[in-house]
C-alpha positions in Angstrom: 14.8 -4.6 -87.8 14.5 -3.2 -91.4 15.3 0.0 -93.3 14.0 3.2 -91.7 12.6 5.6 -93.9 11.2 9.1 -92.9 8.4 10.7 -95.1 8.5 14.2 -94.4 9.0 17.8 -95.5 11.8 20.3 -95.0 10.9 23.0 -92.9 8.3 21.1 -91.1 8.9 21.3 -87.3 6.9 18.1 -86.8 9.4 16.6 -89.2 12.3 18.0 -87.8 11.8 16.7 -84.5 11.8 13.2 -85.9 15.2 13.7 -87.5 16.7 15.0 -84.3 15.5 12.0 -82.5 16.9 9.6 -85.2 20.0 11.3 -85.1 20.6 11.4 -81.1 20.0 7.7 -81.4 22.6 7.1 -84.2 19.9 5.7 -86.4 20.4 5.9 -90.2 17.7 6.8 -92.2 16.3 7.3 -95.9 14.7 10.7 -96.1 11.5 11.2 -98.6 10.5 14.4 -99.4 6.9 14.7 -99.7 5.1 17.5 -102.0 2.4 18.6 -99.7 0.3 20.0 -102.6 0.9 16.7 -104.5 0.6 14.1 -102.0 2.6 10.7 -103.1 1.1 7.0 -103.2 3.7 6.4 -100.7 2.3 9.0 -98.3 -1.3 7.9 -99.0 -0.3 4.1 -98.5 1.7 4.6 -95.1 -0.9 7.4 -93.6 -4.0 6.8 -95.3 -5.9 8.1 -91.9 -4.5 11.8 -92.0 -2.4 11.9 -95.0 0.3 14.0 -93.3 3.8 14.1 -92.5 5.6 13.0 -90.7 5.5 9.5 -90.8 8.4 6.8 -90.3 8.3 3.5 -91.7 10.4 1.0 -90.2 10.8 -2.2 -92.4 7.3 -2.3 -93.6 5.8 -0.8 -90.1 4.4 2.7 -90.7 4.2 5.2 -87.5 2.5 8.5 -87.9 2.2 11.5 -85.5 5.2 13.1 -84.2 4.7 12.7 -80.7 3.9 9.0 -81.1 6.9 8.5 -83.5 9.2 9.9 -80.8 8.0 7.6 -78.4 8.3 4.5 -80.8 11.9 5.6 -81.7 12.7 5.7 -78.1 11.5 2.4 -77.2 12.9 0.8 -80.2 16.4 1.9 -79.8 17.1 1.9 -76.4 20.5 3.5 -76.2 20.7 7.5 -75.4 17.1 7.5 -74.0 14.9 10.4 -74.6 12.2 10.1 -72.1 12.9 9.6 -68.2 13.2 6.0 -66.7 10.7 7.1 -63.8 7.2 6.5 -64.5 6.1 9.8 -63.0 8.8 11.5 -64.8 7.8 9.9 -68.3 4.2 10.9 -67.2 5.0 14.5 -66.5 7.2 14.8 -69.7 4.1 13.5 -71.7 1.9 16.3 -70.1 4.0 19.0 -71.0 4.8 17.6 -74.6 1.1 17.6 -75.0 0.6 21.1 -73.2 3.3 22.6 -75.4 1.7 21.5 -78.6 -1.8 22.4 -77.6 -1.3 25.5 -75.9 2.0 27.4 -76.7 2.2 26.0 -80.3 -1.4 26.8 -81.2 -1.4 29.8 -79.3 1.7 31.1 -81.3 -0.1 30.2 -84.7 -3.2 32.2 -83.6 -1.4 35.1 -82.5 0.6 35.0 -85.9 -2.4 35.0 -87.8 -5.1 37.0 -86.2 -5.2 41.0 -86.5 -6.4 43.9 -84.2 -7.7 43.5 -80.9 -8.0 39.5 -81.4 -4.3 39.6 -82.3 -3.5 41.2 -78.9 -5.7 38.7 -77.1 -3.9 35.7 -78.8 -0.6 37.0 -77.6 -1.5 37.8 -74.1 -3.1 33.9 -74.1 0.1 32.6 -75.6 2.5 34.6 -73.2 0.6 32.9 -70.3 1.0 29.4 -71.8 4.9 30.0 -72.0 5.1 31.5 -68.6 4.1 27.8 -67.5 7.2 26.6 -69.7 9.3 29.0 -68.1 8.6 27.8 -64.5 9.3 24.3 -65.8 12.5 24.9 -67.3 13.8 27.4 -64.1 17.0 26.1 -62.9 17.6 23.3 -65.5 20.2 23.4 -68.7 17.7 21.4 -70.5 14.0 20.4 -69.9 15.3 16.5 -69.5 18.1 17.5 -67.2 21.6 17.8 -68.2 21.5 16.5 -71.6 18.6 17.1 -74.4 15.7 14.4 -74.5 12.2 14.2 -75.6 10.7 17.4 -74.3 13.6 19.3 -75.7 13.0 18.0 -78.9 9.3 18.8 -78.6 10.0 22.4 -77.4 12.7 22.8 -80.2 10.5 24.5 -82.5 10.6 27.5 -79.9 14.2 28.8 -80.7 13.8 28.4 -84.5 10.3 28.5 -85.9 9.1 30.8 -83.2 11.5 33.6 -84.5 10.1 33.4 -87.8 6.7 33.9 -86.6 7.6 36.6 -84.5 9.4 38.1 -87.3 6.8 38.1 -89.9 3.8 38.5 -87.5 5.2 41.5 -86.1 5.2 40.4 -82.2 7.1 39.2 -79.5 6.0 36.4 -77.4 9.4 35.4 -75.5 12.3 37.6 -74.6 15.2 37.6 -72.4 13.8 40.1 -69.8 10.2 38.2 -69.0 11.7 34.8 -70.0 15.4 34.4 -68.9 15.4 30.7 -68.3 13.4 30.0 -71.5 15.8 32.3 -73.3 19.0 30.6 -71.7 17.5 27.1 -72.7 17.1 28.3 -76.5 20.7 29.2 -76.3 22.0 26.2 -75.1 19.6 24.2 -77.5 20.7 26.1 -80.9 24.4 25.3 -80.1 24.1 21.4 -80.2 25.7 20.2 -83.1 23.1 17.6 -84.1 20.4 20.2 -83.8 22.2 22.3 -86.2 22.4 19.5 -88.9 19.0 19.1 -89.8 18.0 22.9 -89.8 17.4 25.2 -92.9 19.7 27.9 -93.1 17.3 30.5 -92.9 16.3 28.8 -89.2 19.9 28.7 -88.4 20.4 32.3 -89.2 17.5 33.5 -87.4 18.2 31.8 -84.2 21.7 33.0 -84.2 20.5 36.6 -84.6 18.1 36.3 -81.7 21.0 35.3 -79.5 
């Protein structure tokens, strides 16, 4: 197995997912900081289709798209598994990961950018999506059980980046009263040392202030 490189950008929630996974696995890697306004030849070489980060290069084998990369990491380095071993549970984890990205993450961005009546509708829609995650995490310490795993990594933007969107966008999508299980999960997640290692100080500060 060759040297592992991560082509990414500090502050990108999708890139942070990859670093979390590699650190959980104990895989050493080189981080190549990408200038998103002036894309490098190495990014264009290894991701010519989308020209976006993150990209993991294992030896000379490139893998793009964060959810795909997470599965590659889990299948390549078997210790400290991220996905469940049971096929049905694995399928459910993939379902909720896609739901979280397609509905909750995009919904939060729409609520952040829109104004007036459209903003209110976007907030309502996003809150409805987060309600499904509240039901999914209820009664569990982490989405993956007693230890963090694939789904927790995918959802990891919630206790960090969502706070930024809420603060700057003048809105509140998740609170302890209406989403007690999600709120409790965020507090457990942000206290994990590996999670703290790859977060910018601004993210850590906001997460701590929202406990």
